[in-house]
Backbone and ligand atoms as CSV (ligand in chain L), in Angstrom:
chain,resi,resn,atom,element,x,y,z
A,1,MET,N,N,14.115,-32.589,9.391
A,1,MET,CA,C,13.843,-31.147,9.525
A,1,MET,C,C,15.128,-30.321,9.663
A,2,GLU,N,N,16.281,-30.950,9.396
A,2,GLU,CA,C,17.542,-30.217,9.462
A,2,GLU,C,C,17.558,-29.070,8.456
A,3,GLN,N,N,16.846,-29.327,7.353
A,3,GLN,CA,C,16.782,-28.342,6.288
A,3,GLN,C,C,16.230,-27.010,6.796
A,4,ARG,N,N,15.225,-27.133,7.652
A,4,ARG,CA,C,14.580,-25.936,8.180
A,4,ARG,C,C,15.553,-25.160,9.059
A,5,GLN,N,N,16.346,-25.894,9.841
A,5,GLN,CA,C,17.324,-25.234,10.695
A,5,GLN,C,C,18.352,-24.472,9.847
A,6,GLU,N,N,18.812,-25.123,8.779
A,6,GLU,CA,C,19.766,-24.458,7.888
A,6,GLU,C,C,19.167,-23.200,7.278
A,7,LEU,N,N,17.929,-23.344,6.858
A,7,LEU,CA,C,17.215,-22.210,6.259
A,7,LEU,C,C,17.121,-21.056,7.256
A,8,LEU,N,N,16.796,-21.393,8.492
A,8,LEU,CA,C,16.653,-20.366,9.526
A,8,LEU,C,C,18.002,-19.727,9.855
A,9,GLU,N,N,19.062,-20.550,9.835
A,9,GLU,CA,C,20.388,-19.986,10.120
A,9,GLU,C,C,20.816,-19.015,9.024
A,10,THR,N,N,20.497,-19.375,7.789
A,10,THR,CA,C,20.803,-18.483,6.673
A,10,THR,C,C,20.008,-17.183,6.801
A,11,LEU,N,N,18.728,-17.348,7.120
A,11,LEU,CA,C,17.840,-16.201,7.293
A,11,LEU,C,C,18.350,-15.301,8.425
A,12,ARG,N,N,18.791,-15.926,9.510
A,12,ARG,CA,C,19.308,-15.175,10.662
A,12,ARG,C,C,20.523,-14.328,10.242
A,13,ASP,N,N,21.464,-14.964,9.520
A,13,ASP,CA,C,22.659,-14.236,9.088
A,13,ASP,C,C,22.292,-13.067,8.175
A,14,GLU,N,N,21.344,-13.308,7.276
A,14,GLU,CA,C,20.904,-12.244,6.371
A,14,GLU,C,C,20.287,-11.084,7.133
A,15,LEU,N,N,19.481,-11.421,8.122
A,15,LEU,CA,C,18.801,-10.382,8.898
A,15,LEU,C,C,19.796,-9.580,9.725
A,16,ILE,N,N,20.781,-10.256,10.308
A,16,ILE,CA,C,21.800,-9.553,11.091
A,16,ILE,C,C,22.539,-8.567,10.187
A,17,GLU,N,N,22.888,-9.034,8.985
A,17,GLU,CA,C,23.571,-8.177,8.018
A,17,GLU,C,C,22.699,-6.979,7.638
A,18,ARG,N,N,21.415,-7.275,7.434
A,18,ARG,CA,C,20.491,-6.219,7.017
A,18,ARG,C,C,20.369,-5.148,8.106
A,19,VAL,N,N,20.213,-5.599,9.351
A,19,VAL,CA,C,20.100,-4.657,10.469
A,19,VAL,C,C,21.376,-3.808,10.562
A,20,ASP,N,N,22.522,-4.453,10.373
A,20,ASP,CA,C,23.800,-3.720,10.378
A,20,ASP,C,C,23.839,-2.635,9.309
A,21,ARG,N,N,23.363,-3.008,8.127
A,21,ARG,CA,C,23.371,-2.043,7.023
A,21,ARG,C,C,22.488,-0.844,7.343
A,22,TYR,N,N,21.328,-1.108,7.925
A,22,TYR,CA,C,20.429,-0.001,8.298
A,22,TYR,C,C,21.096,0.907,9.313
A,23,LYS,N,N,21.803,0.296,10.258
A,23,LYS,CA,C,22.454,1.084,11.299
A,23,LYS,C,C,23.531,1.989,10.689
A,24,VAL,N,N,24.314,1.429,9.772
A,24,VAL,CA,C,25.360,2.210,9.108
A,24,VAL,C,C,24.729,3.352,8.320
A,25,HIS,N,N,23.663,3.022,7.624
A,25,HIS,CA,C,22.975,4.023,6.806
A,25,HIS,C,C,22.454,5.161,7.683
A,26,LYS,N,N,21.880,4.807,8.808
A,26,LYS,CA,C,21.336,5.830,9.709
A,26,LYS,C,C,22.450,6.696,10.294
A,27,MET,N,N,23.582,6.056,10.597
A,27,MET,CA,C,24.723,6.802,11.121
A,27,MET,C,C,25.149,7.886,10.129
A,28,ARG,N,N,25.132,7.499,8.856
A,28,ARG,CA,C,25.491,8.478,7.818
A,28,ARG,C,C,24.479,9.605,7.775
A,29,LEU,N,N,23.195,9.255,7.928
A,29,LEU,CA,C,22.149,10.282,7.883
A,29,LEU,C,C,22.245,11.221,9.079
A,30,GLU,N,N,22.692,10.650,10.212
A,30,GLU,CA,C,22.743,11.461,11.425
A,30,GLU,C,C,23.953,12.388,11.455
A,31,ASN,N,N,24.860,12.177,10.533
A,31,ASN,CA,C,26.025,13.054,10.473
A,31,ASN,C,C,26.033,13.843,9.173
A,32,PRO,N,N,25.081,14.754,9.043
A,32,PRO,CA,C,24.992,15.507,7.788
A,32,PRO,C,C,26.191,16.440,7.636
A,33,LEU,N,N,26.726,16.476,6.475
A,33,LEU,CA,C,27.821,17.408,6.227
A,33,LEU,C,C,27.211,18.748,5.889
A,34,ASP,N,N,27.329,19.203,4.642
A,34,ASP,CA,C,26.573,20.428,4.375
A,34,ASP,C,C,25.470,20.199,3.362
A,35,ARG,N,N,24.277,20.159,3.881
A,35,ARG,CA,C,23.104,19.968,3.045
A,35,ARG,C,C,22.205,21.186,3.204
A,36,ASP,N,N,21.396,21.448,2.182
A,36,ASP,CA,C,20.415,22.526,2.352
A,36,ASP,C,C,19.160,21.961,3.018
A,37,MET,N,N,18.246,22.854,3.405
A,37,MET,CA,C,17.066,22.451,4.178
A,37,MET,C,C,16.223,21.386,3.475
A,38,GLU,N,N,16.029,21.576,2.210
A,38,GLU,CA,C,15.172,20.664,1.463
A,38,GLU,C,C,15.742,19.248,1.506
A,39,GLU,N,N,17.032,19.183,1.327
A,39,GLU,CA,C,17.702,17.891,1.350
A,39,GLU,C,C,17.562,17.226,2.716
A,40,GLN,N,N,17.678,18.062,3.751
A,40,GLN,CA,C,17.564,17.524,5.104
A,40,GLN,C,C,16.176,16.944,5.366
A,41,ALA,N,N,15.148,17.606,4.848
A,41,ALA,CA,C,13.777,17.105,5.010
A,41,ALA,C,C,13.630,15.739,4.365
A,42,ILE,N,N,14.215,15.599,3.190
A,42,ILE,CA,C,14.144,14.315,2.500
A,42,ILE,C,C,14.871,13.242,3.308
A,43,GLU,N,N,16.029,13.620,3.823
A,43,GLU,CA,C,16.800,12.661,4.603
A,43,GLU,C,C,16.043,12.208,5.844
A,44,LEU,N,N,15.343,13.153,6.482
A,44,LEU,CA,C,14.579,12.803,7.677
A,44,LEU,C,C,13.492,11.789,7.359
A,45,GLU,N,N,12.854,12.024,6.241
A,45,GLU,CA,C,11.826,11.103,5.805
A,45,GLU,C,C,12.423,9.716,5.591
A,46,ASN,N,N,13.595,9.704,4.958
A,46,ASN,CA,C,14.271,8.438,4.723
A,46,ASN,C,C,14.592,7.726,6.027
A,47,GLU,N,N,14.970,8.521,7.028
A,47,GLU,CA,C,15.348,7.913,8.293
A,47,GLU,C,C,14.154,7.191,8.927
A,48,ASP,N,N,12.970,7.801,8.793
A,48,ASP,CA,C,11.767,7.134,9.316
A,48,ASP,C,C,11.531,5.804,8.615
A,49,VAL,N,N,11.727,5.823,7.302
A,49,VAL,CA,C,11.539,4.599,6.521
A,49,VAL,C,C,12.539,3.544,6.972
A,50,ILE,N,N,13.788,3.974,7.147
A,50,ILE,CA,C,14.830,3.028,7.563
A,50,ILE,C,C,14.533,2.500,8.966
A,51,ASP,N,N,14.056,3.385,9.838
A,51,ASP,CA,C,13.665,2.946,11.184
A,51,ASP,C,C,12.616,1.846,11.121
A,52,ALA,N,N,11.633,2.064,10.265
A,52,ALA,CA,C,10.551,1.084,10.135
A,52,ALA,C,C,11.088,-0.244,9.602
A,53,LEU,N,N,11.972,-0.157,8.600
A,53,LEU,CA,C,12.564,-1.366,8.022
A,53,LEU,C,C,13.423,-2.090,9.050
A,54,GLU,N,N,14.153,-1.284,9.836
A,54,GLU,CA,C,15.030,-1.862,10.848
A,54,GLU,C,C,14.198,-2.588,11.915
A,55,ASP,N,N,13.121,-1.944,12.354
A,55,ASP,CA,C,12.232,-2.578,13.339
A,55,ASP,C,C,11.686,-3.899,12.815
A,56,GLU,N,N,11.290,-3.862,11.540
A,56,GLU,CA,C,10.727,-5.041,10.916
A,56,GLU,C,C,11.754,-6.179,10.881
A,57,ALA,N,N,12.986,-5.839,10.470
A,57,ALA,CA,C,14.044,-6.842,10.385
A,57,ALA,C,C,14.391,-7.374,11.774
A,58,GLU,N,N,14.409,-6.482,12.773
A,58,GLU,CA,C,14.734,-6.918,14.134
A,58,GLU,C,C,13.654,-7.833,14.699
A,59,GLU,N,N,12.417,-7.528,14.370
A,59,GLU,CA,C,11.314,-8.363,14.827
A,59,GLU,C,C,11.388,-9.746,14.173
A,60,GLU,N,N,11.694,-9.756,12.879
A,60,GLU,CA,C,11.806,-11.027,12.182
A,60,GLU,C,C,12.985,-11.824,12.742
A,61,LEU,N,N,14.078,-11.118,13.011
A,61,LEU,CA,C,15.265,-11.763,13.569
A,61,LEU,C,C,14.931,-12.397,14.924
A,62,ARG,N,N,14.169,-11.669,15.732
A,62,ARG,CA,C,13.775,-12.174,17.042
A,62,ARG,C,C,12.991,-13.487,16.883
A,63,GLN,N,N,12.093,-13.509,15.910
A,63,GLN,CA,C,11.288,-14.712,15.673
A,63,GLN,C,C,12.141,-15.875,15.174
A,64,VAL,N,N,13.102,-15.536,14.288
A,64,VAL,CA,C,13.980,-16.577,13.742
A,64,VAL,C,C,14.823,-17.187,14.867
A,65,MET,N,N,15.392,-16.331,15.724
A,65,MET,CA,C,16.219,-16.811,16.835
A,65,MET,C,C,15.382,-17.691,17.772
A,66,HIS,N,N,14.158,-17.264,17.997
A,66,HIS,CA,C,13.267,-18.008,18.881
A,66,HIS,C,C,12.953,-19.385,18.296
A,67,ALA,N,N,12.689,-19.414,16.993
A,67,ALA,CA,C,12.400,-20.686,16.331
A,67,ALA,C,C,13.619,-21.605,16.397
A,68,LEU,N,N,14.824,-21.027,16.229
A,68,LEU,CA,C,16.050,-21.832,16.308
A,68,LEU,C,C,16.226,-22.423,17.708
A,69,GLU,N,N,15.906,-21.623,18.726
A,69,GLU,CA,C,15.965,-22.136,20.107
A,69,GLU,C,C,15.026,-23.325,20.282
A,70,ARG,N,N,13.824,-23.182,19.733
A,70,ARG,CA,C,12.834,-24.262,19.845
A,70,ARG,C,C,13.338,-25.520,19.148
A,71,ILE,N,N,13.988,-25.350,18.002
A,71,ILE,CA,C,14.530,-26.500,17.264
A,71,ILE,C,C,15.624,-27.175,18.095
A,72,GLU,N,N,16.498,-26.338,18.699
A,72,GLU,CA,C,17.579,-26.900,19.512
A,72,GLU,C,C,17.036,-27.669,20.716
A,73,GLU,N,N,15.897,-27.223,21.229
A,73,GLU,CA,C,15.275,-27.920,22.349
A,73,GLU,C,C,14.489,-29.136,21.880
A,74,GLY,N,N,14.490,-29.372,20.558
A,74,GLY,CA,C,13.771,-30.516,20.010
A,74,GLY,C,C,12.277,-30.292,19.899
A,75,GLU,N,N,11.867,-29.041,19.976
A,75,GLU,CA,C,10.434,-28.754,19.922
A,75,GLU,C,C,10.080,-27.831,18.758
A,76,GLY,N,N,10.963,-27.795,17.790
A,76,GLY,CA,C,10.800,-26.885,16.672
A,76,GLY,C,C,9.556,-27.106,15.846
A,77,GLU,N,N,9.040,-28.349,15.894
A,77,GLU,CA,C,7.861,-28.636,15.076
A,77,GLU,C,C,6.580,-28.646,15.891
A,78,LEU,N,N,6.705,-28.285,17.174
A,78,LEU,CA,C,5.522,-28.288,18.031
A,78,LEU,C,C,5.094,-26.862,18.337
A,79,CYS,N,N,3.785,-26.683,18.391
A,79,CYS,CA,C,3.241,-25.377,18.742
A,79,CYS,C,C,3.623,-25.065,20.195
A,80,GLU,N,N,4.157,-23.856,20.415
A,80,GLU,CA,C,4.609,-23.568,21.777
A,80,GLU,C,C,3.444,-23.210,22.701
A,81,ARG,N,N,2.271,-23.155,22.146
A,81,ARG,CA,C,1.125,-22.817,22.971
A,81,ARG,C,C,0.328,-24.059,23.348
A,82,CYS,N,N,-0.053,-24.835,22.331
A,82,CYS,CA,C,-0.900,-25.995,22.622
A,82,CYS,C,C,-0.128,-27.307,22.532
A,83,GLY,N,N,1.120,-27.274,22.037
A,83,GLY,CA,C,1.929,-28.485,21.988
A,83,GLY,C,C,1.621,-29.418,20.830
A,84,GLU,N,N,0.668,-29.039,19.997
A,84,GLU,CA,C,0.336,-29.855,18.823
A,84,GLU,C,C,1.379,-29.625,17.729
A,85,PRO,N,N,1.608,-30.643,16.876
A,85,PRO,CA,C,2.561,-30.435,15.772
A,85,PRO,C,C,2.088,-29.312,14.841
A,86,ILE,N,N,3.040,-28.510,14.376
A,86,ILE,CA,C,2.713,-27.453,13.419
A,86,ILE,C,C,2.701,-28.063,12.028
A,87,ASP,N,N,1.691,-27.734,11.267
A,87,ASP,CA,C,1.555,-28.249,9.902
A,87,ASP,C,C,2.839,-28.013,9.100
A,88,ALA,N,N,3.342,-29.074,8.439
A,88,ALA,CA,C,4.597,-28.981,7.693
A,88,ALA,C,C,4.521,-27.933,6.579
A,89,ARG,N,N,3.349,-27.816,5.986
A,89,ARG,CA,C,3.198,-26.812,4.910
A,89,ARG,C,C,3.308,-25.396,5.469
A,90,ARG,N,N,2.806,-25.245,6.686
A,90,ARG,CA,C,2.908,-23.945,7.348
A,90,ARG,C,C,4.374,-23.590,7.607
A,91,LEU,N,N,5.151,-24.587,8.037
A,91,LEU,CA,C,6.570,-24.350,8.309
A,91,LEU,C,C,7.352,-24.075,7.028
A,92,GLU,N,N,6.845,-24.624,5.930
A,92,GLU,CA,C,7.493,-24.361,4.649
A,92,GLU,C,C,7.313,-22.898,4.254
A,93,VAL,N,N,6.112,-22.396,4.512
A,93,VAL,CA,C,5.792,-21.015,4.142
A,93,VAL,C,C,6.412,-20.034,5.143
A,94,ILE,N,N,6.281,-20.361,6.435
A,94,ILE,CA,C,6.837,-19.497,7.485
A,94,ILE,C,C,7.799,-20.332,8.326
A,95,PRO,N,N,9.058,-20.436,7.906
A,95,PRO,CA,C,9.985,-21.339,8.613
A,95,PRO,C,C,10.204,-20.966,10.074
A,96,TYR,N,N,9.917,-19.706,10.431
A,96,TYR,CA,C,10.141,-19.308,11.823
A,96,TYR,C,C,8.875,-19.355,12.672
A,97,ALA,N,N,7.836,-19.997,12.146
A,97,ALA,CA,C,6.601,-20.116,12.919
A,97,ALA,C,C,6.835,-20.993,14.144
A,98,THR,N,N,6.320,-20.564,15.304
A,98,THR,CA,C,6.417,-21.385,16.512
A,98,THR,C,C,5.030,-21.684,17.083
A,99,LEU,N,N,4.011,-21.247,16.346
A,99,LEU,CA,C,2.637,-21.524,16.753
A,99,LEU,C,C,1.925,-22.254,15.620
A,100,CYS,N,N,0.999,-23.130,15.974
A,100,CYS,CA,C,0.184,-23.748,14.933
A,100,CYS,C,C,-0.786,-22.693,14.384
A,101,LEU,N,N,-1.411,-23.015,13.279
A,101,LEU,CA,C,-2.267,-22.025,12.621
A,101,LEU,C,C,-3.378,-21.521,13.545
A,102,ASP,N,N,-4.024,-22.450,14.268
A,102,ASP,CA,C,-5.122,-22.051,15.161
A,102,ASP,C,C,-4.659,-21.070,16.226
A,103,CYS,N,N,-3.523,-21.387,16.863
A,103,CYS,CA,C,-3.017,-20.509,17.927
A,103,CYS,C,C,-2.547,-19.178,17.356
A,104,ALA,N,N,-1.885,-19.229,16.213
A,104,ALA,CA,C,-1.413,-17.993,15.589
A,104,ALA,C,C,-2.597,-17.074,15.273
A,105,GLU,N,N,-3.661,-17.681,14.764
A,105,GLU,CA,C,-4.838,-16.882,14.426
A,105,GLU,C,C,-5.464,-16.262,15.660
A,106,SER,N,N,-5.498,-16.998,16.739
A,106,SER,CA,C,-6.118,-16.430,17.940
A,106,SER,C,C,-5.199,-15.387,18.582
A,107,GLU,N,N,-3.903,-15.403,18.228
A,107,GLU,CA,C,-3.002,-14.367,18.761
A,107,GLU,C,C,-2.788,-13.229,17.781
A,108,GLY,N,N,-3.348,-13.374,16.590
A,108,GLY,CA,C,-3.200,-12.345,15.580
A,108,GLY,C,C,-1.816,-12.281,14.980
A,109,GLU,N,N,-1.093,-13.411,14.993
A,109,GLU,CA,C,0.228,-13.447,14.382
A,109,GLU,C,C,0.142,-14.143,13.039
A,110,PRO,N,N,1.178,-13.982,12.197
A,110,PRO,CA,C,1.092,-14.614,10.869
A,110,PRO,C,C,1.058,-16.142,10.954
L,1,ZN,ZN,ZN,-1.285,-24.364,18.838
């Protein structure tokens, strides 16, 4: 299962980069030079979209980091709720899953 750890580490680095990019982008939006009103409205809308994307990336990053912790503790393939092994196919589809399908469904997580 080393492959999964590598995959998660790559995913983690990508997500960190992505969050950084959103932050830089927002910084630019927050420092408007001279724009007219219409342009500012569009920019505001964009900022909401970027906020949503940033939240999404941060949430995914949180899950990836958590899954990596579980792997380091030697429990990466076990459901953190019921302790049963997580289906290998499930881990292939969602490498950062830390719950088995049954537990995830009862918690409303992917
Ligand atoms: Zn479970």
